[in-house]
N, C-alpha and C positions, 0 to 999 in steps of 0.2 A: 606665383601661385594663382593669381587672378587669371592669367592667360590660359592655364590648364583647365580651370573651372569653366571658362567660357567655351573652350573647345569641346569639352565633354557635353555641355548642354547643347552646343551646336549640333553635334553628331546625333544626340538623342532626338532633338526636334526634327532634324532631317530624316531620321529613320521613321519617325511617326508619320511624316508626310509621304515618305516612300511607301508605307503600308496603306495609306488612305487614298492616294491619288493615282490618276492615270492621265495620259495625255491624249486625243483624239480628237486631234482637232482636240481640237476638244475637248479625257473621260474619267472623272472621278466616280467612285462607287460603281465601277464598271462591272464588277462581279454581280451586282444586283441589277443594274441597268440592262445588261445584255445576256442575262441567263437564258432567256427563252428564244432569243433571236436566231441562234444557230440551229434550233430544232422547232421552228415555228409551227410546221404542220403537225408534228407529233404532240406539241404542247396544246394545240387547238383540240386535237382528238382526246387527249387525256383530261383536259379541263372542260370539255364539251362546250366549246365556244368557237367563234369564227376566227379566221386569220386576222381580220381587222381588229378584233378584240385583243389578240395577242400583240399586234403592232402598237396598240394603245398602252401596253405595259411599258413600252419604250417612250412613246410620245408623252406620257404623263410626266416624265422627267423634264421635258421642255416646257410644258404648260405650267407646272408648279414652279419651276426655277425662275421664270420670267418675272413675276411680281415679287418673289422672295429675294431676288438678287439685290434689289435696292436696299432692303433691310440688312442684308449681309454685309454690303460695303460699309454701311453705317456702323454695324457691330465691330468689324475689324478695325476701322479707324478710330472708334470711340471706346469700345470695351476691351479691345486688344485680341491678340492671337489665342491666348489660353482659353478664355471662356468660349470663344467661337468654335475652336477645334474640339473641345470636350463635348459641347452640345451636338456638333455634327457627328461625333463618334457614337454617342448614345442613340441618336436617331437612326444612324446606319445599322447599329446592332439590333435595335427593336424591329426595324424593317426587315432585316434578314431572318429574324426569328419568326415573324408573322408569315413571311413567304414560305418558310419551311412547314409551318403548321397548315398552311393552305393547301399544300400538296399531299398531305396525309389522307389515305383512303377513308378513314373513319369520320372525317369531317363532314362528308356528304357533298355531292357535286353541286348542290344549290349554293353552298357557302364557300366552296373551294376558290372559285375565281374572285369573288368579292374580298376574301381574306388575302389572297395574293395581291390584288390591286391595292388594298390598304397598306400592305407591306411595301409595295413599290412606291406608294405615295410618301411614306415615311422616308424611304431611301432618297426620293426626289427632294424632300425637304432638307435632307442632309447634304445633298450635292453641292449647292453653292457655298455652304458653310465650309466645305472641304476644298473645293477647287479654287476659291479665291485666295486661299492662304499662301501658296508658294511664292508669288511675287512679293507679298508683304514679308514673309519669312526671309526671303533672299535679301531684301533691302535692309532688314533690321539685324540680321545675324551674320551676314557675309560681306566681305569687302568686294569692290567692283570686279576684281579679277576672278571671282568664283560664282557670280550670280547665275549665269546661264547654266553652269554645271549643276548648281544647287536645284534649279528648276528642272533640269533633266532628270535628276534622281527620282522625282515624283512619278516618273513613268513606270518604275519597277515595283509594282504593287503585287503582293502575294499573300499577305497575312490575313487570316479570317477576321471578320468584323468584331467578334467577341474579344479576341486577343488585342486588336487595335484599340478598342474601347478601353480596356484595362490599362494599356500602355499610355494612352492619352490622359486618362484621369489621374494616374499615379505619377507619370513621368514629367508632364509639363507643369512647371512650377512658376513660370513667369512668362510674360509676353515679350519682354525685351531683355537683351544681355546687359550686364552691369556697365559695360563700356561700349559705345557704338563703334562698329568696325569701319565706318566711313563717315564723311561729313554729311552726306545726304540722309544717313540713318538718324541723325539728331533731329532733323526736321521732317521725318517721315510722317505723312498724314497731317501736315501742318495746316493745309487748306481745309476750311470747313466744307462739309459734304455738299451742300447746295451750291456754294460758291465754286467748288471744284467741278460740279456738273456744268455750270455756266461756262467755265473756262474750257472744258472739253468741247462743248457745242460750238465754240468759236475757233477751235483748233482745226484747220483744214487737213493737215497731215493725219491727225488722229481720226477724223471722220472717215477718211479714205481707208485707213487701216481697219476701222470699226466695221465698215461695210464689206470690204474685200476679204479680210481674214475671217470675218464672221461667216461669209459664204463658204470659205474653205472648211471651217468647222462643220457647217451644215452638210457639205458633201461627204465628209468622213462619217458623220452620224448616219446618213442615208446608207452608205456602204456597209457599215457595221450592223445596222438594223435589218436591212433587206437582203443581205448576202445570200443566205440559204434559199430564200424564195426566188431569187434570180437564177441561181445555179441549178436548182432541182428541175427546172423546165427542160434542160438539155441532158438530163440523165445523171447529173452529179449527185452523189449521196450526201446525207447529212454529215457523215464522218469527213468527207472531203471538204465540205463547206467549213466545218470546224477547223480542219487543218489549215485552210486558207486564212481563216480569221486569226489563228495562232501565229502563222507566218507574218501576217500583217502587223501584229503587235510586237513580236520578237524582233523582227527587222527594224521596226520603228524605234524600239528601245536602243538598238545598236546605233541607228542613225542619229538619234538624239544625243547619245553619249559622245559620238565623234564630233558632231556639230557644236555641242555645248562647250567642249574643251577648246575647240578652234575659235569660237566667238569670244570666249573669255580672254584668249591670248591676243586676238586681232581687233576685237570690238567692231567688227564689220556687220552690224545688225541688219542694216538695210540690204546690203548686197546678198547676204546669206538668205534672208527672207524672200527676196525676189527670185533668187535661183531655186530655192526649195519649192516655192509656189509653182514656178514654171515646170519643174521636173515632175512634181506631183500631178499637175494638170495633164502632162503627157502620159503619165501612168494611168490616170483616170480615163483618158481617151482610149488607150490601149485596152483597158479592162472592159469598156463599153462595147468593144469589138469582139474580143476573145470569149467573153462570157456568153455570147450568143452562138458559139460553135460547140458542137458535141465532140467528145473524145480529145480534148485539148488540155489534159490535166497539167502537164508541165508548163504550158504557156500561161494558164490561169494562175497557177501557184506562183510562177515567177513574177507576173504582173502584180499580184496581191502583195508580194514581198517588196517590190519596188515602190508601190503605192504607199505602203507603211513606212519604208525607209526614208523616203523624201518628205512625206507629209508629217509624220511624227517629229522629224528632225527640226522642223521650223516652229513647232508649237512653243517650246520654252523660249526660243529666240524672239518670236513675235510678241510674247507676253512681256519680255524685257523691253522690246522696242516700244510697246505701248506706254510703258513707264518713262522711257527716255524722251519720247516726243511730247509728253504731257506734263512733265515735272514743272512745278512742285505739287501737282494734284496727287492725292494719296494713291499708293500702289493698288490697294483693294478697289478703289473707284475706277481707275483707268483700266486695269486688267478685268475687273468685274463687268464693265459695260461691253467689253469685247465678247465675253462669255454670253451675256444677255443677247447680243446681236446674233451670235451663233445659234442660240436656242430658239429664238424667234424664226430665223431662217430655216433651221432644222425642221421645226413643226410644219412650216409652209411647204418645204421641199418634200417631206415624206407624204403629206396629204396629196400634193400635186402629182408625185410620181405614182402613187397608188391609183389616183383618178385616171391617169393616162394608160394604165394597163388594160388589155383586152382579153376576154376569155378565149381559150383555144379549144376548138372542137376535136382536133387531132394532135396528139403529142405522144407518140409511141415510146419515146425515151424517158418520159417524165417520171420522177420519183416524188412528186409533190403531193400525192394523195388526191383528194377530190378537187381542190381548187388549182386549176392549171391556167396560168395567165401568161400573156406575152409581155416581155419586158423590153422589147426592141425600142419602142418610142421613148419610154422613160429613161433608158440608158443614153440615148442620143441627147435628150434634154439635159440630163445630168452633166454630160461631157460639155455641152454648149454653155451651161451656166458657169461651170468651172473655168472655161476658156475666157468668157467675157469678163469675169471679175478679176482674173489673173492679169489680163491685158490692161485693165483699168489701173490695177496696182502698179504694174511695170511702168506705165506711162506717166501717171499723175503723182505717185507718192515720192516725197522727198522731205527730209527733216533734219534738224540739228539734234544732237544728243544733249539735251538740256541738263539732265542729271549729271552726266560725266563732266560737262562744262562747269557746273556748279561745284563739283568736287575738286576739279583742278584749280578753280579759282580759290576755293577754301584752303587747299594745300599750299598754293602760292602765297596767300596772305599769312599763313602759319609760318612759312619759311622766312618771310620778310620780317615778321614780328620777332621771330627767334634771332635773326641776324641783328636786328636793331637792339634787342636786349643784350646780346653778347657784346656789341660795340660799346654800349653804355657802360657795361661792367668793366670792360678793358680800359675805357677812358678814365674811369674813376680810380 
């Protein structure tokens, strides 16, 4: 009877994360974060602001998340999953409602953008509370053969914020299952937060992953945020840019599903992460070339699909790899710092790429509206950054799977103790 109860709660918690999270590199609260990015020029006209202001609706997620992330890791390791997830759900819902109010015509154009920005800020406050949860949830509620798959499920988000808030508040009744599914779950988050940070800063493999995969998250953030502005210069419509973004996500979910199951069976975290980073970098290079060509819809759509397929696929694996190489540091701390690294680099990359654009005097194919910019140099820089950090990861990263080793050792000791007890009983 106990097993059935645990399984039901496991599915409920997984479903709640499924509704709340995304991967991108990455993208929790994506429906709030990226609402305006696919129609940046039209959003700027409707809200009567500049394109830079619209981009700040995305950048605010990185700016807010960086300082808040440290508090979130403490909350998950100290207060538990339940309180953290419910708080994130309510902030997400309130942010979504404020953004809706800000787009209503009767609000007045002077108050529309500030109201939308306030809603975005609340969504940004919710982001780390939500995105840090999957690795903690996978460690506490799932055995080692299901963790990557459990992390993969977070990519399939589709339920509105209000429904998710209700499900989180009513459905989540505990932070941990009655019985731990693995040996490491018993000691999850056992290291104190500050001590855990010190251990991470001394861990060479973790620092390489922190920098290199954080850069990968930043590249994905830039792609998602700037996609429409890049494509419109060569005559691609907002509808086509939205289609490319959808293909990016859909193929990413498919890739994450395939890779998650494969890694759970083989436990080849390092090999899969290196392969995924390499292939996503090749896709990034291909995109930086084809996006500058007009009338290449098939090629652009295909490259966006491949970029999502390979890039999204490694996100849950890399999150699990961060836990494996840093155990016994708490899952929220090790995975959370990866996210912080990605957010810092995302903000820097977006500002850098925007600064490298140049106004175009002639762009006969443009569908961008008033602001027509050349993205040739920024795209080459983005491809170069992706290549550099991927090469560093391929060359320098290597690690033991510390959590799996600890679980195998615990299982071996359990078998030895059981055999010893059986021998004593038989002897008497």
